[in-house]
C-alpha positions in Angstrom: 51.0 103.2 -48.6 48.3 101.4 -50.4 47.5 97.8 -51.1 47.4 96.9 -54.7 46.0 93.8 -56.2 46.8 92.8 -59.7 46.2 89.9 -61.8 47.7 88.7 -64.9 46.7 86.4 -67.6 49.7 84.3 -67.0 48.4 80.8 -67.4 50.4 77.9 -68.4 49.4 74.5 -69.6 51.7 71.5 -69.6 51.3 68.0 -71.0 53.8 65.2 -70.8 53.5 61.7 -72.2 55.9 59.1 -71.1 56.1 55.4 -72.2 58.0 52.7 -70.4 57.8 49.0 -70.7 57.4 47.1 -67.4 57.3 43.5 -66.2 55.9 42.5 -62.8 57.2 39.5 -60.9 55.6 38.3 -57.7 57.2 35.8 -55.3 57.2 34.7 -51.7 59.5 36.6 -49.4 62.7 34.6 -48.5 61.4 34.1 -44.9 58.1 32.8 -46.1 59.8 30.5 -48.7 62.0 29.0 -46.0 59.1 28.4 -43.6 57.0 26.9 -46.4 59.9 24.5 -47.4 60.3 23.4 -43.8 56.6 22.6 -43.4 56.5 20.8 -46.8 59.4 18.6 -45.6 57.3 17.7 -42.5 54.4 16.6 -44.8 56.7 14.5 -46.9 57.1 11.8 -44.3 53.5 11.7 -43.1 51.1 9.0 -44.0 48.3 7.0 -42.3 49.7 4.9 -39.4 48.2 1.4 -39.4 48.0 -0.4 -36.1 51.1 -2.6 -35.4 49.8 -6.0 -34.4 52.4 -6.1 -31.6 51.6 -2.6 -30.3 49.4 -3.9 -27.5 52.5 -5.4 -25.8 53.7 -1.9 -24.8 50.4 -1.3 -22.9 50.1 -4.7 -21.1 49.6 -4.4 -17.4 52.9 -5.2 -15.6 50.8 -6.8 -12.9 48.9 -9.3 -15.1 51.2 -12.2 -14.3 50.9 -11.5 -10.6 47.1 -11.6 -10.8 47.2 -14.8 -12.8 49.7 -16.4 -10.3 47.5 -15.4 -7.3 44.4 -16.8 -9.1 46.1 -20.1 -9.8 47.2 -20.3 -6.2 43.7 -19.6 -5.0 42.1 -22.2 -7.3 44.8 -24.7 -6.2 44.1 -24.1 -2.6 40.4 -24.5 -3.1 41.0 -27.7 -5.0 43.1 -29.0 -2.1 40.4 -28.1 0.4 37.7 -29.8 -1.8 39.9 -32.9 -2.1 40.4 -33.1 1.6 36.7 -32.7 2.2 36.0 -35.5 -0.3 38.5 -37.8 1.4 37.0 -37.1 4.8 33.5 -37.8 3.5 34.7 -41.1 2.1 36.3 -42.1 5.4 33.1 -41.1 7.2 31.3 -43.6 5.0 33.7 -46.2 6.0 35.9 -46.4 2.9 39.5 -47.5 3.6 42.4 -47.0 1.3 42.3 -46.1 -2.3 39.3 -47.7 -4.0 38.3 -47.5 -7.6 35.3 -45.4 -6.7 37.4 -42.9 -4.7 39.8 -42.7 -7.6 36.9 -41.7 -10.0 35.7 -39.1 -7.5 39.2 -37.6 -7.2 39.7 -37.6 -10.9 36.4 -35.9 -11.5 37.2 -33.3 -8.9 40.6 -32.7 -10.4 39.0 -32.3 -13.9 36.5 -29.8 -12.6 39.2 -27.6 -11.0 41.5 -27.9 -14.1 38.6 -26.7 -16.3 37.9 -23.8 -13.9 41.6 -22.9 -13.7 41.9 -23.0 -17.5 38.8 -20.9 -18.2 39.7 -18.4 -15.4 43.3 -17.9 -16.5 42.2 -17.7 -20.2 39.6 -15.1 -19.2 42.2 -13.0 -17.3 44.6 -13.2 -20.3 41.9 -12.3 -22.7 40.8 -9.3 -20.6 44.4 -8.1 -20.3 44.8 -8.5 -24.1 41.6 -6.7 -24.9 42.5 -3.8 -22.6 46.0 -3.5 -24.1 44.7 -3.6 -27.7 42.1 -0.9 -26.8 44.8 1.4 -25.5 47.0 0.7 -28.6 44.1 1.4 -30.9 43.4 4.7 -29.1 47.0 5.7 -29.3 47.1 4.9 -33.0 43.9 7.0 -33.6 45.5 9.9 -31.6 48.6 9.7 -33.8 46.6 9.8 -37.0 44.4 12.6 -35.7 47.5 14.6 -34.7 48.9 14.1 -38.3 45.6 15.2 -39.8 45.5 18.3 -37.5 49.1 19.1 -38.5 48.1 18.9 -42.1 45.2 21.3 -41.5 47.6 23.8 -39.7 50.0 23.6 -42.6 47.2 24.3 -45.1 46.2 27.3 -43.0 49.8 28.5 -43.0 50.0 28.1 -46.7 46.8 30.2 -47.1 48.4 32.9 -44.9 51.6 32.9 -46.8 49.8 33.3 -50.1 49.4 37.0 -49.3 53.0 37.5 -48.2 54.6 38.4 -51.5 57.3 40.6 -52.8 56.6 42.3 -56.2 59.3 43.6 -58.4 58.5 45.7 -61.5 60.9 46.4 -64.3 60.8 47.5 -67.9 58.8 50.1 -69.8 55.6 51.8 -68.6 53.5 54.7 -70.0 51.5 57.6 -68.6 50.3 61.1 -69.3 50.6 64.1 -67.0 48.7 67.4 -67.5 48.6 70.6 -65.5 47.3 74.2 -65.6 48.5 77.2 -63.6 47.5 80.9 -63.2 48.8 83.8 -61.0 47.4 86.6 -58.9 49.6 89.3 -57.6 49.4 91.3 -54.3 51.6 94.1 -53.3 52.0 97.5 -51.5 52.3 100.7 -53.5 53.3 104.2 -52.5 56.1 106.1 -50.8 57.4 105.7 -47.4 56.3 109.1 -45.9 53.9 109.8 -43.1 50.5 111.6 -43.4 
């Protein structure tokens, strides 16, 4: 038995030309489209939030009136003590009854305490108002900052969704295919006997 190698000049060449018209359409996937529409609806109702002039009321201290009442009571008590001291001093000087001079002193003392009371209570109310307005302004700024941040996140989402597309191709296209082939033969020759 012997090995035989043979070759042939069996070459083939092939060439094919095909023409097809095609149209390419690219669009968002249905999931991306639904997500985009939901986010766009969120944006539709957003705008800059101005500060409501009455917003401070929600942030007023619930104890402000208690502080004012206690302050009024303290000033009233101090006025009473000062009035008693003034009357005792007048009696020590020998004044009897209600004189014109004593009435002037008491009126002046009353006026001093009334001015002190008015400025103190006014200061307490102003401080409470300023604190409440500061908190309301901070909350307003936080709301607008949140809305701006939400806008940024939606913009980032839109950028991510821009690459999430489905492409559909239809219609004619063209192309050429070429190929070459050759063959080489191997085989065994000879009879099936032993040596």
